[in-house]
C-alpha positions as CSV (number, residue, x, y, z in Angstrom):
1,M,-84.0,4.7,-41.9
2,L,-84.6,5.9,-45.5
3,A,-87.3,8.4,-46.7
4,T,-88.8,7.9,-50.2
5,G,-91.7,9.9,-51.4
6,G,-92.5,11.0,-48.0
7,A,-92.5,7.4,-46.7
8,I,-90.1,6.0,-44.1
9,L,-88.7,2.6,-44.8
10,A,-86.9,0.3,-42.2
11,R,-83.5,-1.1,-43.0
12,P,-83.7,-4.9,-43.1
13,A,-82.3,-6.4,-39.8
14,G,-79.4,-8.8,-39.9
15,P,-79.7,-12.5,-38.9
16,V,-80.0,-13.1,-35.1
17,R,-77.1,-15.2,-33.8
18,D,-77.7,-18.1,-31.3
19,P,-75.9,-17.6,-28.0
20,A,-72.7,-19.7,-27.7
21,P,-73.1,-22.9,-25.7
22,V,-71.9,-22.6,-22.1
23,V,-69.6,-25.0,-20.3
24,P,-71.6,-27.6,-18.4
25,R,-71.6,-27.2,-14.7
26,Q,-72.4,-29.3,-11.7
27,V,-71.1,-32.5,-13.3
28,L,-71.7,-35.4,-10.9
29,V,-71.0,-39.2,-11.3
30,T,-72.3,-42.0,-9.1
31,S,-70.8,-45.4,-9.8
32,E,-71.2,-49.1,-8.9
33,D,-69.0,-52.0,-10.0
34,T,-69.6,-52.1,-13.8
35,T,-71.9,-49.1,-14.3
36,A,-72.0,-45.3,-13.5
37,T,-74.5,-42.5,-14.1
38,A,-73.3,-39.0,-15.0
39,T,-75.5,-35.9,-14.6
40,W,-75.0,-32.1,-15.1
41,A,-76.9,-28.8,-15.3
42,R,-78.6,-28.5,-18.7
43,G,-78.0,-24.8,-19.6
44,A,-78.8,-23.5,-23.0
45,A,-77.8,-26.4,-25.2
46,T,-79.4,-28.7,-27.8
47,G,-77.2,-31.6,-26.9
48,F,-74.1,-32.8,-25.1
49,R,-70.8,-34.6,-25.9
50,V,-69.6,-36.9,-23.1
51,Q,-66.1,-38.4,-23.0
52,Y,-64.7,-40.8,-20.4
53,S,-61.3,-42.6,-20.2
54,K,-59.1,-44.4,-17.8
55,S,-56.4,-41.8,-18.5
56,P,-56.6,-38.1,-17.5
57,D,-55.3,-37.1,-20.9
58,F,-58.2,-39.0,-22.4
59,T,-56.1,-41.5,-24.4
60,D,-58.4,-44.0,-26.0
61,A,-61.5,-42.1,-24.7
62,E,-65.0,-43.3,-25.3
63,T,-67.3,-40.6,-26.7
64,Q,-71.1,-40.4,-26.6
65,Q,-73.5,-37.7,-27.8
66,V,-76.8,-37.3,-26.0
67,A,-79.7,-34.9,-26.0
68,R,-80.4,-35.1,-22.3
69,N,-78.2,-34.0,-19.4
70,R,-77.8,-37.5,-18.2
71,L,-75.9,-40.6,-19.4
72,A,-75.7,-44.2,-18.1
73,L,-72.2,-45.7,-18.6
74,R,-72.1,-49.5,-18.8
75,S,-69.6,-52.4,-19.1
76,L,-67.0,-50.6,-16.9
77,V,-64.2,-52.4,-15.2
78,P,-64.7,-52.9,-11.5
79,G,-62.3,-51.3,-9.2
80,T,-61.0,-48.9,-11.9
81,T,-60.5,-45.1,-11.9
82,Y,-62.1,-43.2,-14.7
83,F,-62.1,-39.6,-15.8
84,L,-65.1,-37.9,-17.4
85,R,-65.9,-34.5,-19.0
86,V,-68.9,-33.0,-20.8
87,A,-69.2,-30.3,-23.5
88,S,-72.4,-28.5,-24.6
89,L,-73.6,-28.5,-28.2
90,R,-75.7,-25.8,-29.8
91,G,-76.1,-26.0,-33.5
92,D,-72.7,-26.6,-34.9
93,K,-70.9,-25.1,-32.0
94,V,-69.2,-27.0,-29.1
95,S,-68.3,-25.5,-25.8
96,R,-65.2,-26.0,-23.9
97,P,-65.3,-29.2,-21.9
98,S,-66.3,-29.2,-18.2
99,R,-63.8,-29.7,-15.4
100,L,-62.6,-33.3,-15.1
101,V,-64.6,-35.6,-12.8
102,R,-62.7,-38.5,-11.4
103,F,-64.6,-41.6,-10.2
104,T,-63.8,-45.2,-9.3
105,T,-66.0,-48.1,-9.8
106,G,-66.6,-50.5,-6.9
107,F,-66.4,-54.3,-6.6
108,S,-69.0,-57.1,-6.6
109,Y,-67.2,-58.7,-3.6
110,P,-65.0,-57.7,-0.7
111,A,-61.3,-58.8,-0.8
112,P,-60.8,-62.4,0.1
113,R,-59.5,-63.2,3.6
114,L,-56.1,-64.6,3.0
115,V,-53.9,-66.9,5.1
116,V,-50.8,-68.6,3.9
117,G,-51.6,-71.9,5.5
118,S,-48.5,-74.1,5.2
119,T,-44.9,-73.5,4.2
120,S,-42.1,-75.8,3.5
121,S,-38.5,-75.4,2.3
122,S,-39.8,-75.2,-1.3
123,T,-43.5,-74.5,-1.2
124,L,-46.2,-72.0,0.0
125,S,-49.8,-73.0,0.2
126,P,-52.1,-70.0,0.6
127,R,-55.8,-70.4,1.5
128,W,-58.5,-67.9,1.7
129,A,-62.2,-67.4,2.4
130,S,-64.5,-65.4,0.1
131,D,-68.3,-64.7,-0.3
132,A,-68.1,-65.2,-4.0
133,K,-69.9,-68.2,-5.4
134,K,-68.7,-70.3,-8.2
135,A,-66.0,-67.7,-8.8
136,K,-62.4,-67.9,-10.0
137,Y,-59.4,-66.4,-8.2
138,E,-56.2,-64.8,-9.3
139,V,-53.3,-65.5,-7.0
140,Q,-50.0,-63.8,-7.2
141,L,-46.7,-64.6,-5.5
142,A,-43.6,-62.4,-5.6
143,R,-40.4,-61.7,-3.6
144,D,-41.8,-58.3,-2.5
145,E,-45.1,-56.6,-2.0
146,S,-44.8,-54.5,-5.2
147,F,-45.6,-57.7,-7.2
148,T,-43.7,-56.3,-10.2
149,K,-42.2,-59.7,-10.8
150,G,-43.6,-63.0,-9.7
151,R,-46.0,-65.8,-10.5
152,T,-49.7,-65.8,-11.2
153,K,-52.2,-68.7,-10.8
154,I,-55.9,-68.8,-11.8
155,V,-57.8,-71.2,-9.7
156,S,-61.4,-72.1,-9.1
157,K,-61.0,-73.3,-5.5
158,Q,-60.1,-71.3,-2.4
159,S,-56.5,-72.5,-2.2
160,A,-53.3,-72.7,-4.3
161,K,-49.9,-74.1,-4.1
162,F,-46.6,-72.6,-5.3
163,T,-43.7,-75.0,-5.6
164,D,-40.0,-74.9,-6.5
165,L,-39.3,-71.9,-4.3
166,R,-36.0,-71.1,-2.7
167,Y,-35.6,-72.3,0.9
168,K,-35.3,-69.7,3.6
169,A,-36.6,-67.0,1.2
170,T,-39.3,-64.5,1.8
171,Y,-42.4,-64.3,-0.4
172,S,-45.6,-62.3,-0.5
173,V,-48.9,-63.6,-1.7
174,R,-52.2,-61.8,-2.6
175,V,-55.5,-62.9,-4.2
176,R,-58.6,-61.4,-5.7
177,V,-61.9,-62.6,-7.2
178,I,-62.1,-62.4,-11.0
179,G,-64.7,-62.8,-13.7
180,K,-64.7,-63.6,-17.4
181,G,-61.6,-62.2,-19.2
182,R,-59.9,-61.9,-15.8
183,V,-62.0,-58.9,-14.9
184,P,-61.4,-58.2,-11.2
185,L,-64.6,-58.6,-9.1
186,S,-62.9,-57.8,-5.8
187,P,-60.0,-55.7,-4.6
188,W,-56.7,-57.5,-3.9
189,S,-56.4,-59.0,-0.4
190,A,-53.8,-57.5,1.9
191,P,-50.5,-59.3,1.1
192,D,-49.4,-62.1,3.4
193,T,-45.6,-62.4,3.7
194,R,-44.0,-65.6,4.7
195,K,-40.5,-67.2,4.7
196,T,-40.0,-70.8,3.4
197,S,-38.5,-73.1,6.0
198,R,-35.1,-74.7,6.1
199,K,-34.4,-77.9,4.3
200,A,-35.9,-80.6,6.4
201,P,-34.2,-83.8,7.6
202,L,-35.7,-87.2,6.8
203,R,-35.1,-89.9,9.4
204,V,-35.3,-93.5,8.0
205,A,-34.5,-96.9,9.4
206,T,-34.4,-100.6,8.9
207,F,-35.2,-102.9,11.9
208,N,-35.6,-106.7,12.1
209,V,-37.9,-107.0,15.1
210,L,-37.8,-110.8,15.3
211,K,-40.8,-113.0,14.9
212,S,-43.3,-112.9,17.7
213,A,-43.0,-116.7,17.9
214,N,-39.4,-116.3,19.0
215,L,-38.6,-115.4,22.5
216,N,-41.1,-113.4,24.6
217,W,-43.0,-111.0,22.4
218,G,-45.1,-109.9,25.4
219,A,-41.9,-108.6,27.0
220,R,-40.3,-107.2,23.8
221,R,-43.2,-105.4,22.1
222,I,-42.9,-102.3,24.2
223,A,-39.2,-102.1,23.7
224,V,-39.6,-102.5,19.9
225,A,-42.1,-99.6,19.8
226,E,-40.0,-97.5,22.1
227,T,-37.0,-98.0,19.9
228,I,-38.9,-96.8,16.8
229,R,-40.4,-93.8,18.7
230,S,-37.1,-92.8,20.3
231,Q,-35.5,-92.1,17.0
232,G,-38.0,-89.6,15.7
233,L,-38.5,-91.6,12.5
234,D,-40.4,-90.7,9.4
235,V,-40.4,-94.2,8.0
236,A,-39.0,-97.6,8.9
237,G,-38.7,-100.9,7.1
238,L,-39.5,-103.7,9.4
239,Q,-38.5,-107.3,8.9
240,E,-40.0,-110.3,10.7
241,A,-43.1,-108.2,11.6
242,T,-45.3,-111.2,10.9
243,P,-49.0,-111.7,10.3
244,A,-49.1,-114.1,13.3
245,T,-51.7,-113.3,15.9
246,V,-50.4,-112.1,19.2
247,A,-52.0,-111.3,22.6
248,G,-55.0,-109.0,22.0
249,G,-56.1,-110.8,18.9
250,V,-54.1,-108.6,16.4
251,R,-51.3,-109.5,14.1
252,Q,-47.7,-108.8,15.1
253,Y,-47.2,-105.9,12.7
254,M,-50.5,-104.3,13.7
255,D,-49.5,-104.6,17.3
256,I,-46.5,-102.5,16.6
257,V,-48.5,-99.9,14.8
258,R,-51.0,-99.8,17.6
259,L,-48.2,-99.3,20.2
260,L,-46.7,-96.5,18.1
261,G,-50.0,-94.5,18.3
262,P,-52.4,-92.8,15.9
263,D,-49.8,-90.9,14.0
264,W,-48.5,-94.1,12.5
265,A,-49.7,-96.3,9.7
266,L,-48.7,-99.2,7.4
267,T,-48.2,-98.9,3.7
268,E,-49.8,-102.3,3.3
269,D,-51.9,-103.9,6.0
270,S,-53.5,-106.9,4.2
271,T,-52.7,-110.2,5.6
272,G,-51.1,-112.1,2.7
273,A,-49.3,-109.2,0.9
274,T,-45.6,-108.6,1.6
275,G,-45.4,-111.4,4.3
276,E,-43.2,-110.2,7.2
277,A,-41.6,-107.2,5.4
278,R,-43.7,-104.3,6.5
279,T,-43.1,-100.5,6.2
280,V,-44.5,-98.2,8.9
281,Y,-44.5,-94.4,8.5
282,N,-45.4,-91.3,10.4
283,R,-48.4,-89.8,8.6
284,T,-48.0,-86.4,10.2
285,R,-44.8,-86.1,8.3
286,L,-45.3,-88.1,5.2
287,D,-48.1,-88.6,2.7
288,L,-48.3,-92.0,1.0
289,V,-48.5,-91.5,-2.7
290,S,-48.5,-95.1,-3.9
291,Q,-47.2,-98.5,-2.9
292,G,-46.6,-102.0,-4.2
293,Y,-44.5,-105.1,-3.9
294,E,-43.0,-108.0,-5.8
295,E,-42.3,-111.6,-4.8
296,V,-38.6,-112.3,-4.7
297,A,-38.2,-114.8,-7.6
298,G,-37.4,-118.3,-6.5
299,S,-37.4,-117.5,-2.8
300,T,-40.0,-120.3,-2.0
301,R,-37.3,-122.8,-2.9
302,F,-35.8,-122.0,0.5
303,G,-39.0,-122.5,2.5
304,V,-40.6,-119.1,2.6
305,M,-41.8,-116.4,0.2
306,R,-39.8,-113.2,0.4
307,Y,-40.9,-109.8,-0.9
308,I,-39.5,-106.6,-2.3
309,T,-41.8,-103.8,-1.1
310,W,-41.9,-100.2,-2.2
311,A,-43.7,-97.0,-1.5
312,I,-43.5,-93.5,-2.9
313,F,-43.8,-90.9,-0.1
314,E,-44.1,-87.1,-0.2
315,Q,-42.3,-85.3,2.7
316,K,-44.8,-82.7,3.9
317,S,-42.2,-80.3,5.1
318,T,-40.6,-80.0,1.6
319,S,-43.2,-81.4,-0.8
320,K,-40.4,-83.7,-2.1
321,Q,-41.2,-87.2,-3.1
322,F,-38.9,-90.3,-2.7
323,V,-39.0,-94.1,-3.1
324,F,-38.6,-96.2,0.0
325,I,-37.8,-99.9,-0.5
326,N,-37.9,-102.5,2.2
327,T,-36.9,-106.2,1.8
328,H,-35.7,-109.3,3.6
329,F,-33.6,-111.7,1.6
330,V,-33.4,-115.5,2.3
331,T,-31.1,-116.5,5.1
332,S,-28.4,-119.2,5.8
333,K,-24.7,-119.3,5.2
334,V,-25.0,-122.2,2.8
335,R,-23.2,-121.3,-0.3
336,N,-25.9,-122.4,-2.7
337,R,-28.0,-119.5,-1.4
338,F,-25.5,-116.9,-2.3
339,P,-26.6,-116.7,-6.0
340,A,-30.2,-116.5,-4.9
341,R,-29.5,-113.4,-2.8
342,T,-27.5,-111.8,-5.6
343,A,-30.3,-112.5,-8.0
344,A,-32.7,-110.9,-5.6
345,A,-30.5,-107.8,-5.4
346,G,-30.7,-107.6,-9.2
347,Q,-34.4,-107.8,-9.0
348,L,-34.5,-105.1,-6.3
349,V,-32.4,-102.7,-8.5
350,R,-34.8,-103.2,-11.4
351,V,-37.8,-102.5,-9.1
352,A,-36.1,-99.3,-7.8
353,K,-35.4,-98.1,-11.4
354,T,-39.0,-98.8,-12.5
355,V,-40.7,-97.2,-9.5
356,S,-38.4,-94.1,-9.4
357,Q,-38.5,-93.7,-13.1
358,G,-34.9,-92.6,-12.8
359,R,-35.9,-89.3,-11.3
360,L,-37.0,-89.8,-7.7
361,P,-34.4,-90.3,-4.9
362,V,-34.4,-93.9,-3.6
363,I,-33.7,-95.3,-0.1
364,I,-33.2,-99.1,0.2
365,A,-33.7,-100.6,3.6
366,G,-33.5,-104.3,4.5
367,D,-32.1,-107.3,6.1
368,F,-30.0,-108.6,3.2
369,N,-28.7,-111.7,5.0
370,S,-25.3,-111.2,3.2
371,A,-22.6,-111.5,5.8
372,G,-19.9,-110.9,3.4
373,Y,-17.7,-107.8,3.9
374,R,-18.1,-104.7,1.9
375,N,-16.1,-105.7,-1.1
376,S,-16.5,-107.2,-4.5
377,S,-16.9,-110.8,-3.1
378,N,-20.3,-109.8,-1.7
379,G,-22.7,-110.3,-4.6
380,V,-25.6,-108.4,-3.0
381,Y,-23.4,-105.5,-2.1
382,R,-21.7,-105.4,-5.5
383,T,-25.0,-105.5,-7.3
384,I,-26.6,-102.7,-5.3
385,T,-23.7,-100.3,-5.2
386,G,-22.9,-101.2,-8.8
387,A,-26.3,-99.7,-9.8
388,G,-25.2,-96.4,-8.3
389,Y,-26.6,-96.7,-4.8
390,V,-24.3,-95.6,-1.9
391,D,-23.5,-97.4,1.3
392,P,-23.3,-94.5,3.8
393,L,-20.7,-96.2,5.9
394,I,-18.1,-96.1,3.1
395,V,-15.2,-93.8,4.1
396,A,-15.0,-91.6,1.0
397,D,-15.6,-88.1,0.0
398,R,-18.8,-88.9,-1.9
399,L,-22.3,-87.7,-1.7
400,G,-24.1,-90.3,0.3
401,S,-21.3,-91.0,2.7
402,A,-22.4,-90.4,6.3
403,E,-21.1,-87.2,7.8
404,K,-21.5,-88.5,11.4
405,R,-21.4,-92.1,12.5
406,I,-22.8,-93.3,15.9
407,N,-22.1,-96.9,17.1
408,A,-21.1,-97.8,13.6
409,D,-18.8,-100.4,15.0
410,L,-21.7,-102.4,16.5
411,K,-22.8,-105.3,14.4
412,S,-26.4,-105.1,13.4
413,V,-27.0,-108.7,14.7
414,N,-26.6,-108.5,18.5
415,K,-27.4,-112.2,19.3
416,Y,-29.1,-110.9,22.5
417,A,-25.8,-110.1,24.1
418,R,-26.1,-107.8,27.0
419,Q,-22.6,-106.5,26.2
420,P,-22.6,-106.2,22.4
421,R,-19.3,-106.7,20.7
422,R,-17.7,-103.8,18.9
423,D,-15.8,-104.4,15.7
424,A,-15.4,-101.7,13.1
425,S,-14.5,-104.3,10.4
426,A,-17.5,-106.5,11.1
427,P,-20.0,-106.9,8.3
428,M,-23.6,-105.6,8.4
429,I,-26.3,-107.9,7.2
430,D,-28.8,-105.1,7.8
431,N,-28.2,-102.0,5.8
432,V,-29.7,-98.8,4.3
433,F,-28.5,-97.8,0.8
434,V,-29.3,-94.4,-0.8
435,S,-29.2,-92.8,-4.2
436,P,-26.7,-89.9,-4.0
437,M,-28.0,-87.5,-1.3
438,R,-26.8,-85.9,1.8
439,V,-26.5,-88.4,4.8
440,A,-26.0,-86.3,7.9
441,E,-26.0,-89.2,10.3
442,W,-25.8,-93.0,10.6
443,E,-26.6,-94.8,13.9
444,T,-26.6,-98.4,14.9
445,V,-29.3,-97.9,17.6
446,A,-28.6,-99.5,20.9
447,K,-29.6,-98.2,24.4
448,L,-26.3,-98.6,26.3
449,D,-25.0,-97.5,29.6
450,G,-21.6,-96.0,30.3
451,N,-20.0,-99.5,30.3
452,G,-21.5,-100.4,26.9
453,R,-24.1,-102.7,28.3
454,V,-27.7,-102.7,27.0
455,I,-30.2,-101.0,29.3
456,G,-33.6,-102.6,29.9
457,T,-35.3,-105.1,27.6
458,I,-33.4,-106.0,24.5
459,P,-36.0,-105.5,21.8
460,S,-34.7,-107.9,19.1
461,D,-31.7,-110.0,18.1
462,H,-31.0,-107.2,15.5
463,N,-30.1,-103.6,16.1
464,M,-32.0,-100.9,14.3
465,I,-30.0,-99.0,11.6
466,R,-31.1,-95.3,11.5
467,L,-30.1,-92.6,9.0
468,T,-30.8,-88.9,8.9
469,V,-30.8,-87.8,5.2
470,Y,-31.8,-84.7,3.2
471,L,-33.7,-85.3,0.0
472,P,-32.0,-83.6,-3.0
């Protein structure tokens, strides 16, 4: 204080300072799938600065300044962990930030319920169930459950298919629901780990079953069907399975299919098409992709129309496709028919090339009616093998040569002999040719006793030729 002329004067007071803003306390966050609400104790502050980030060091942090002690966060990523901190503002001063609050957003949907439905030697086909409607799914496949390396598919249905896998290899699969921009709307499912199967054999055959009008079809029909069933076949080319009506009011070829049971079907069951060259297949093992046929040019000159029939199948156990061709060339040993059979073989080769497009493996089954030996004098044989197809009975270290031969010395035409003749040099008018592939086994099928005599009813005047192959 100062005294002047007896008066007492007060010293002017200095400016009053605002208290420093305090660090916000009681910071809480409640979150949903894409939103969260942060609240905190207000304290002595004029405003607040809020930061949140996916990283605890706040790299690429979002910053918002608010007057109230509450903030709604929007457009968050579901199933993601965030970090949040708040600082108080008072005037131009900023407090130290609050302690970090960690929170994780939820999901719109629970994880899909995953099952790897089917496996083959080269595929896995996962399926799942989800409550999501009109959603998309992200499916991952990898060699281990870390999923650091692998394949990803985005699909809109609740299934997927991974192909070109290694056989006998272990893979893990997981799936989640996603939204726009691949934003996850559910957690990942628990991984399902499966091993692909071994490479699967394919059993194929050619079998001239003899027309029902010849001999006693009523006695032979059961033996024909049993011969096919006994070999565990996937597909067989039948010849002389005619459209003629047999007992029961069905056509001969349909009678065979009916006897084989509900697992079996025809590639072509219309009356006129393909005549008596019919292909039957086990639909539990094969899917029919497409089929067709051509008339053998000029065959009607010899009294009957012949056909070259074809089908593309997919082997379910491997998801591999192949072409199966079945035919029956004109018969007779008259020399003027030799050129016709050779021309038919040329037509067959062209059909095989067109249908396979030069990429699918091909199996050619048929009664070729070419009794010439396996040498250059046999025009049919020379034409087919000259196009790159392999006769599995050749004795050579070549892909396509049969690794094991059963009854290969039996002629394919048995002439109804109870004691069929064995002759390793005898020609085969029935044959199965293959594009280069592994042929594990060849068999001339005949049910024989220890003395080499046929047991039971002889099904046909031809023996079935059966191969076990592995598609490349």
